[in-house]
C-alpha positions as CSV (number, residue, x, y, z in Angstrom):
1,M,-80.6,201.2,134.2
2,A,-84.3,201.0,135.2
3,I,-85.0,200.8,139.0
4,A,-87.1,197.9,140.1
5,Y,-89.8,199.1,142.6
6,G,-92.5,197.2,144.4
7,R,-92.1,193.7,145.8
8,S,-88.8,193.2,144.0
9,A,-87.3,196.1,146.0
10,R,-88.5,194.7,149.3
11,P,-85.1,192.9,150.1
12,L,-83.5,196.4,150.3
13,W,-85.3,196.7,153.7
14,H,-85.6,194.4,156.7
15,L,-89.4,194.3,156.4
16,A,-91.1,190.9,157.1
17,P,-91.5,189.2,153.7
18,D,-94.9,187.7,154.7
19,A,-96.6,191.0,155.4
20,I,-97.9,194.1,153.6
21,F,-96.7,197.5,154.7
22,L,-98.8,200.5,153.8
23,N,-97.9,202.8,156.7
24,H,-94.5,204.1,155.9
25,G,-95.6,207.5,157.0
26,S,-95.9,206.7,160.7
27,F,-92.4,205.3,161.6
28,G,-90.5,204.9,158.3
29,A,-88.4,201.9,157.5
30,C,-84.6,202.0,157.5
31,P,-82.9,200.3,154.5
32,R,-80.5,197.5,155.1
33,E,-77.4,199.5,153.9
34,V,-78.3,202.6,156.0
35,F,-78.9,200.3,159.0
36,A,-75.5,198.6,158.4
37,E,-73.8,202.0,158.3
38,Q,-75.2,202.9,161.6
39,E,-74.1,199.6,163.1
40,R,-70.5,200.3,161.7
41,L,-70.6,203.7,163.4
42,R,-71.7,202.2,166.7
43,L,-68.8,199.7,166.7
44,E,-66.5,202.6,166.0
45,M,-68.0,204.5,168.9
46,E,-67.6,201.6,171.2
47,A,-64.0,201.0,170.2
48,Q,-63.0,204.4,171.5
49,P,-65.9,206.3,173.0
50,D,-63.8,209.3,174.3
51,R,-62.3,210.2,171.0
52,F,-65.5,209.4,169.1
53,F,-67.5,212.0,171.1
54,R,-64.7,214.6,171.5
55,D,-63.4,214.5,167.9
56,R,-66.6,213.8,165.9
57,I,-69.5,215.4,167.8
58,M,-68.5,218.1,170.3
59,P,-68.7,221.6,168.7
60,D,-65.3,222.7,170.0
61,A,-63.7,220.2,167.7
62,G,-64.5,222.5,164.8
63,D,-65.7,221.0,161.5
64,T,-66.9,217.8,163.1
65,A,-68.2,214.7,161.4
66,L,-71.6,215.6,162.7
67,R,-71.4,219.1,161.1
68,Q,-70.3,217.4,157.8
69,A,-73.4,215.1,157.9
70,I,-75.6,218.1,158.7
71,A,-74.0,220.0,155.8
72,A,-75.0,217.2,153.4
73,L,-78.6,217.3,154.5
74,A,-78.6,221.1,154.3
75,R,-77.5,221.0,150.7
76,F,-80.3,218.6,150.0
77,V,-82.9,221.0,151.3
78,G,-81.3,224.1,149.8
79,V,-79.8,226.0,152.8
80,P,-76.4,226.6,154.4
81,G,-75.3,224.1,157.0
82,E,-75.2,226.8,159.7
83,E,-78.9,227.2,159.4
84,L,-79.7,223.6,160.3
85,A,-79.7,221.7,163.6
86,L,-80.6,218.1,164.3
87,A,-83.1,216.7,166.9
88,E,-84.4,213.2,167.7
89,N,-87.8,213.9,166.1
90,A,-90.0,216.7,164.7
91,T,-92.0,216.9,168.0
92,L,-88.8,217.9,170.0
93,A,-87.9,220.4,167.3
94,V,-91.3,222.0,167.4
95,Q,-91.1,222.2,171.2
96,A,-87.8,223.9,171.0
97,V,-89.3,226.6,168.8
98,V,-92.5,227.1,170.8
99,R,-90.6,227.4,174.0
100,S,-88.1,229.8,172.5
101,M,-90.7,232.4,171.7
102,A,-91.9,234.8,174.4
103,F,-95.7,235.1,174.6
104,T,-97.9,237.3,176.8
105,P,-101.6,237.3,177.6
106,G,-103.6,238.2,174.5
107,D,-101.1,236.6,172.1
108,E,-102.4,233.9,169.9
109,I,-100.7,230.7,168.5
110,L,-102.5,229.5,165.4
111,I,-102.9,225.8,164.7
112,T,-105.5,223.7,162.8
113,D,-107.9,220.9,163.7
114,H,-105.5,218.7,161.7
115,T,-102.5,219.6,163.8
116,Y,-100.6,216.6,165.1
117,N,-101.8,215.8,168.6
118,A,-98.3,216.1,170.3
119,V,-97.9,219.6,168.7
120,R,-101.4,220.6,169.9
121,L,-100.4,219.5,173.4
122,I,-97.1,221.5,173.2
123,V,-99.1,224.6,172.2
124,E,-101.7,224.1,175.0
125,A,-98.9,223.7,177.6
126,R,-97.1,226.9,176.4
127,C,-100.4,228.8,176.5
128,A,-101.0,227.7,180.0
129,E,-97.5,228.9,181.0
130,T,-97.8,232.3,179.3
131,G,-101.4,233.3,179.1
132,A,-101.4,233.1,175.4
133,R,-104.3,231.5,173.5
134,A,-104.5,228.7,170.9
135,T,-106.5,229.6,167.9
136,V,-107.8,226.6,165.9
137,V,-108.4,227.0,162.2
138,R,-110.9,224.4,161.0
139,L,-110.0,223.1,157.5
140,P,-112.8,222.1,155.2
141,L,-113.2,218.5,154.1
142,P,-113.3,217.6,151.4
143,A,-110.5,220.2,150.8
144,D,-108.8,222.0,147.9
145,Q,-106.0,224.6,147.9
146,D,-108.2,227.7,147.7
147,S,-110.5,226.6,150.6
148,V,-107.5,225.8,152.8
149,V,-105.9,229.1,152.2
150,E,-109.2,230.9,152.8
151,A,-109.6,229.1,156.2
152,F,-106.1,230.3,157.2
153,R,-106.8,233.8,156.0
154,A,-109.9,234.0,158.2
155,G,-107.9,232.9,161.2
156,M,-105.1,235.3,160.9
157,T,-105.4,238.4,163.1
158,S,-103.0,240.9,164.5
159,R,-102.9,238.9,167.7
160,V,-101.4,235.9,166.1
161,R,-97.7,235.8,167.0
162,L,-96.9,232.3,165.7
163,A,-98.7,230.2,163.0
164,I,-97.9,226.5,163.0
165,V,-98.6,225.0,159.6
166,D,-98.4,221.3,158.7
167,H,-96.8,220.8,155.4
168,I,-98.4,217.3,155.2
169,T,-101.1,216.7,157.8
170,S,-100.8,213.5,159.8
171,P,-104.4,212.2,160.0
172,T,-105.6,213.4,156.7
173,A,-102.4,213.4,154.6
174,L,-103.2,216.8,153.0
175,V,-100.2,218.5,151.3
176,L,-100.9,222.1,152.3
177,P,-99.9,225.1,150.1
178,V,-97.3,226.4,152.6
179,E,-96.0,229.3,150.6
180,R,-99.5,230.8,150.2
181,I,-100.3,230.3,153.8
182,A,-97.0,231.9,154.9
183,A,-97.8,234.9,152.8
184,E,-101.1,235.3,154.7
185,A,-99.2,235.1,158.0
186,R,-96.7,237.8,157.0
187,K,-99.6,240.2,156.3
188,V,-100.4,240.2,160.0
189,G,-96.7,240.1,161.2
190,A,-96.9,236.5,162.5
191,R,-93.9,234.2,162.5
192,V,-94.4,230.8,160.8
193,L,-93.3,227.4,161.9
194,V,-93.8,224.6,159.4
195,D,-94.3,221.1,160.8
196,G,-93.0,219.1,157.8
197,A,-92.7,215.8,159.7
198,H,-93.7,213.9,156.6
199,A,-92.2,216.1,154.0
200,V,-88.4,215.7,153.5
201,G,-87.9,212.9,150.9
202,H,-91.7,212.9,150.2
203,V,-92.0,216.2,148.4
204,P,-89.2,218.4,146.8
205,L,-88.0,220.9,149.4
206,D,-86.3,224.2,148.8
207,L,-86.5,225.9,152.2
208,R,-85.2,229.2,150.9
209,Q,-88.2,229.4,148.6
210,L,-90.8,228.8,151.3
211,G,-90.0,232.0,153.2
212,V,-90.9,230.7,156.7
213,D,-89.1,231.3,160.0
214,W,-88.7,227.7,161.0
215,Y,-89.1,224.4,159.3
216,V,-88.9,220.9,161.0
217,S,-89.0,217.5,159.4
218,N,-88.2,213.9,160.2
219,A,-85.4,212.4,158.1
220,H,-86.3,208.9,159.4
221,K,-89.5,208.7,157.4
222,W,-89.3,209.4,153.7
223,L,-85.6,210.1,153.6
224,F,-84.7,206.7,155.0
225,A,-82.4,207.8,157.8
226,P,-82.3,205.7,161.0
227,R,-85.0,206.5,163.5
228,G,-84.3,209.4,165.8
229,T,-83.2,211.8,163.0
230,A,-85.0,215.0,162.4
231,F,-83.9,218.6,161.6
232,L,-84.8,222.1,162.5
233,H,-84.1,224.9,160.0
234,A,-84.1,228.5,161.3
235,A,-84.0,231.5,159.0
236,P,-81.2,233.9,160.0
237,D,-83.6,236.3,161.8
238,A,-85.3,233.5,163.7
239,A,-82.1,231.8,164.6
240,R,-81.3,234.5,167.1
241,L,-84.4,233.5,169.1
242,T,-83.9,229.8,168.9
243,L,-82.9,227.9,172.0
244,P,-81.9,224.2,172.2
245,P,-84.4,221.8,173.9
246,L,-81.9,221.2,176.7
247,V,-79.5,223.6,178.3
248,S,-76.0,222.0,178.2
249,H,-72.3,222.9,177.9
250,Y,-72.5,224.6,174.5
251,V,-75.7,226.7,175.0
252,G,-73.6,229.8,174.6
253,L,-72.8,229.0,171.0
254,G,-76.4,229.7,170.0
255,F,-78.2,228.2,167.1
256,P,-77.4,225.7,165.6
257,R,-74.3,224.4,167.4
258,S,-76.0,224.5,170.8
259,F,-78.1,221.7,169.5
260,D,-75.2,219.5,168.5
261,W,-74.2,218.3,171.9
262,V,-76.7,218.1,174.8
263,G,-75.0,215.2,176.6
264,T,-74.0,211.7,176.0
265,R,-76.4,209.9,173.6
266,D,-76.2,207.7,170.5
267,Y,-75.4,210.1,167.7
268,T,-74.8,207.4,165.1
269,A,-78.2,207.8,163.5
270,W,-77.3,211.4,162.7
271,L,-73.9,210.4,161.4
272,A,-75.6,207.9,159.0
273,L,-77.4,210.8,157.2
274,P,-75.0,210.7,154.2
275,A,-75.7,207.0,153.8
276,A,-79.4,207.7,153.8
277,L,-79.0,210.5,151.2
278,R,-77.0,208.1,149.0
279,F,-79.7,205.4,149.3
280,F,-82.4,208.0,148.5
281,E,-80.6,209.1,145.4
282,S,-80.0,205.5,144.3
283,L,-83.7,205.0,143.9
284,D,-83.8,207.7,141.2
285,P,-86.0,210.3,143.0
286,P,-88.0,211.5,140.0
287,S,-88.8,208.0,138.9
288,A,-89.6,206.9,142.5
289,R,-91.9,209.9,142.9
290,A,-93.7,209.0,139.6
291,Y,-94.0,205.4,140.8
292,R,-95.6,206.5,144.1
293,E,-98.0,208.8,142.3
294,R,-99.1,205.9,140.1
295,L,-99.7,203.8,143.2
296,M,-101.8,206.6,144.7
297,R,-103.9,206.8,141.6
298,H,-104.4,203.0,141.9
299,A,-105.2,203.3,145.6
300,T,-107.8,206.0,144.9
301,Q,-109.6,203.7,142.5
302,A,-109.3,200.7,144.7
303,M,-110.8,202.6,147.7
304,L,-113.5,204.1,145.6
305,A,-114.6,200.5,144.7
306,V,-115.3,199.8,148.4
307,G,-117.2,203.0,148.9
308,A,-114.4,205.2,150.4
309,R,-113.8,208.7,149.3
310,A,-110.6,210.7,149.3
311,V,-110.6,213.6,151.8
312,A,-109.1,216.1,149.3
313,D,-108.7,216.7,145.6
314,D,-105.5,215.8,143.7
315,S,-103.9,219.2,144.3
316,L,-103.4,218.3,148.0
317,C,-102.3,214.7,147.5
318,G,-98.8,213.4,147.8
319,S,-97.5,209.8,148.4
320,M,-100.0,209.4,151.3
321,R,-103.7,209.7,151.0
322,S,-106.5,209.4,153.5
323,F,-109.9,208.0,152.6
324,A,-113.2,208.3,154.6
325,L,-114.9,204.9,155.0
326,P,-118.7,205.0,154.8
327,Q,-120.3,204.4,158.1
328,S,-123.8,203.9,159.5
329,R,-122.9,205.9,162.6
330,I,-120.4,208.5,163.8
331,A,-116.9,207.1,164.2
332,A,-115.9,206.2,167.7
333,Q,-112.4,206.6,169.1
334,G,-111.9,202.8,169.3
335,D,-112.8,202.2,165.7
336,A,-109.4,203.0,164.3
337,E,-107.5,200.7,166.6
338,T,-110.1,197.9,165.9
339,L,-109.6,198.3,162.2
340,M,-105.8,198.4,162.3
341,S,-105.4,195.4,164.6
342,G,-107.9,193.4,162.6
343,L,-106.1,194.1,159.3
344,W,-102.8,193.0,160.9
345,N,-104.0,190.0,162.9
346,L,-106.2,188.6,160.1
347,H,-104.3,189.6,157.0
348,R,-100.8,190.8,157.9
349,I,-101.6,194.2,156.5
350,Q,-100.2,197.3,158.2
351,S,-102.1,200.5,157.4
352,M,-103.0,203.6,159.4
353,A,-106.5,204.5,160.5
354,T,-107.9,207.3,162.7
355,A,-111.2,208.6,163.9
356,F,-111.2,212.2,162.6
357,G,-114.2,214.3,163.3
358,D,-117.2,212.1,162.6
359,A,-115.4,209.9,160.1
360,L,-113.2,206.8,160.2
361,L,-110.2,207.4,157.9
362,V,-107.8,204.9,156.5
363,R,-104.4,206.3,155.3
364,I,-102.3,204.6,152.7
365,S,-98.6,205.3,152.2
366,A,-97.1,204.5,148.8
367,Q,-93.4,203.7,149.1
368,A,-90.9,202.2,146.7
369,Y,-91.4,198.7,148.3
370,V,-95.2,198.8,147.8
371,D,-97.0,197.6,144.6
372,E,-100.6,197.5,143.3
373,A,-101.1,194.0,144.7
374,D,-100.5,195.2,148.2
375,I,-103.1,198.0,147.8
376,D,-105.6,195.5,146.2
377,A,-105.1,193.2,149.2
378,L,-106.2,196.0,151.5
379,A,-109.2,196.9,149.4
380,Q,-110.2,193.2,149.2
381,A,-109.9,192.8,153.0
382,L,-112.1,195.8,153.6
383,A,-114.7,194.6,151.1
384,R,-114.8,191.2,152.7
385,D,-114.6,191.9,156.4
386,G,-115.9,195.5,156.6
387,W,-114.9,197.9,159.3
388,P,-116.5,199.2,162.6
389,G,-119.7,201.0,161.9
390,R,-120.0,199.9,158.3
């Protein structure tokens, strides 16, 4: 049976019916049935909290419900369950890795000028603690795969101990060629941490094939899990180094079980992972991906009509794409917030904008509940009202 996408799929979510949502990439949107499963689990937790935590979460209970949920996610990304841990978000998982590695003065941590701001701050803090130095690779815009790989190659030196690579960049929505970049890092003996915050459920993932040391991603974005659900994968050699973000009762168990319990918190989002995976599969992933690709082609033409240009060619494009709006001046930091608030307050359109370098970028996310009319409404609003610095 054919799957209905677009506006007809909107009732599967709790999204407001009188608005347009083109920013799934920032915070996701939890489907009704996954939300309901989390609520069911919360009621179960409240009915008998002691047994819920001791029998279903704490590692000394053996094959816990939490580990079973993690195993389902691990199968989805192509690795054994014992190579996967959960965290509240990708930022926390990245911090766990960066703080697990020992750095000394002269060591370098490689990032890019597209690195997510919170990750950049984590790296700067770790460098301040250890005397290491952050090396920033500047990616060309407009970009293509070869120019991106060449920029990384130029930044890789024997002093680089850790390279942090975005799988899909946040401000510019570039899908980077992770395998090729990881190969360059291995040439200089650097470990590789991939920040795939936007990746799982967005692009096909086989973590074994990527050949990196660590991979983190948010399951509460494109995989439809409740918010506060992310994972950290550590390859066997890297797992020995990997410490949990908090020291708690089970720290002695090592990776990944030392991550399972770090005190009393609401674990129901994590236990709802199997429901999120079922919902994801119910959308027929190949068809959903083809639908999103069609939307992005439409978005590219719609934005071109208002004078905006894509920041990269099609080889670096997924189900999000960023477009540079033409301006008569250099973009100011407040331009992005002015544009986003104007779109929402005047038109009930939620999209993402950012001032990146000298340009004002607008980022469009194509999700199963979006259709061409939603994208056309954004383009029409921009054509009619303009934007800061137009």
